[in-house]
N, C-alpha and C positions, 0 to 999 in steps of 0.2 A: 803385348804383351810386356807386360812388367818385369824386373827383376825379383820381386817377393812371390812371382807368383813359379816364378822356374826357382827359386830357389825352396819353397814348398815340395814342390817336385823332385829335389835332390834329395832334402831329407828325409823325404816319405821314403823313398827309392833305399836310400841309405839306413835307414834307421830298421828297416825292415830285416836289411843285409847283417844288422850290428845284434840284433835279437837273435837272429837263426832259427829261431824256429818258425815263425812267423805270429809272437806273440805282440811285436807291434803293429802288424797291422789290425788285429784283433781288437786292439786297444782303442787306433784310432777309430774302427767301425763303431765302437760300443758309445765313443764319446758323438761321434756323428747322431748315432741315436737317441744318445742324451742332450743333441743341439748345443752341442759346446762351441760358442764361437771360434775359438781355433782350430779345432777337429773340423767344422764346416768349410772353412777357410780352405783349410789343407785340401780336402776333397774335393774340392772348388776347380781350386789351381791345378791340383794333380789328375783331373779332366780336361781344364783349359789345355794343358802342356801335349796331354795326348791327344786333345781334337787339333792341335795346331800338328802334332806330325803325323795324325791321318789325313790331314791336306796336305802334304807332302805325300807321303806314299799312296794316293790315290794318283796323282800326275804320276808316279813310282810306276804301280800297274798299271794308267795305261800303255807306257812305253815298252812292259814288260811283255804284256799283250800282243805287241809288232812281233812282225820274225824279222830282225834286224839284229845286225852288229850289236847296237845298243846293247838291243833289250836282253842280250847273251850277258854281258856287261852286270849290268846292271841288276839284273839273278843272281850273279857269283857277290859282288858286292852285297847285297840286302840280306844274304842267307848265309853270307861267311862269320866264323866265329872272330875272325880277326882283322883288323882293317888292314885296308891295300897298302901295304908297305915295301911288298918284294923288289925291291930294283934290279933290274936283267942289264948288267954292264955293259954288254956288248949290243953289238948295231942287229935291230928286234924289226918287225914289222906290225905295227898297231892293226888290231882287226877291227877300228872300227872306221880310220881312214886309209889304211892300206899302203901308207907312207910308212917309210924307214926313218927309226931315229937311235940313236944312241940313250940308254938310260932309262928305256920304256918299263911301267907299272908292269908288275904281274900279277892281276885280281883273283886266278883263281881261287879256290877253298882249296887251304892248306891239304886239307886229310885226299884231295883227289888224287887219283894217281895218271890222269888223263892230262896232251900235255896246258903246254900255261896259257893263260892267256893276257894279253898283252895289248899296251895302251898306252897311247904318247904320252910324255911327262908331263905337256900340256893339258893332261885332263886329271892328272892327278889331286891336285886340288875339288876340283869336282866330285871325285870320287869320292876322297875322304870325307868330305863334309857329307856327303848322301849314305857313308857308313854309319859315322854319328848322331846323324838327325836321322836314319831310320832303327838304330837301334840301341838311343840314348840308353833307353833302359838300362840295358846290360852294358853298357859305357860304364853307367854309374856305379850297377853292379860291382863291375870287377874294380872299377876303381877304388868302390868301398873296402872289397876285401883283401885288396893291396897295404889301403892304408892299416887296414885292423889287426895285418899281419903283423905291421910296425908297433901294434900299442905293447902295452903291459898285461899278458892276462887275467890278472889280478881285478881292474879297472870292472867297474860296475856297468851295467847299461847305461843309466842315467849320467856315468865319467865319459861313457865313450862318446854316446851323443854330443855331450856337453863339450869337450876336447873336437868333434867330428863338427862342429859348427864351427870352428871357430878359422876352419879354412877360406874365407873369406874373397879374398884375391884371387884363388884358385876357383869359388863356385862364380867370380865377376865375368873371369875369364872363358870359363865356361860359355854364361849366356851369352857373352858378345858372342863366340865362336857359333853356336847353336843359332843366332836371331843371323848373323851374316852368311852364316851355310845354309840355312834352308832357303833365304830370300836369294842364294846362288841358283839352287837345285830348284826353283821353280821358276824365275823367269830363264834358266837354259832350256828346263825341259819346255816350258811354254812356247820357246822360240824353237823347238824341234818340232815340237809336235804341231806349229801352223805351219808347218812346210808341206 
């Protein structure tokens, strides 16, 4: 996957949020129907990134269908609204390995009233990347909403999209994390599934 393809995905999802009423999405589809080159490219790149995410999701679903501690943890992470960032300061037991560790990560959904689901800190990167890759659209939409709150409410949609597009350093970092994170998830789950 190329950075330009990922950038089209980010911008498409973000511009839809900026439009606020789905008008950008409708505009994009109208331009695709008219065979405008930029729109056809963006639409194809959104699909390409979506297919990449689905390939990861297929592996995750294979793990989720198993009756293992990892399947329960994966389910919690991919269905949560927020990334697994709650660190438990006390000594806890990892639900995957059964080992005791300081600073386990609570991956349970914040709205659940059940006991926390704790994993060893060494798995934190894996579950953060699982959340990020699996929930990329949600991440982009949340990021855009937060960014939008900091902008002048008098700006036009054209000005907002132009201003949003100037964050190349952030988008580059998001792309690097996406590529590295999805590779880590795939490699880790393939090893788990091959056992």
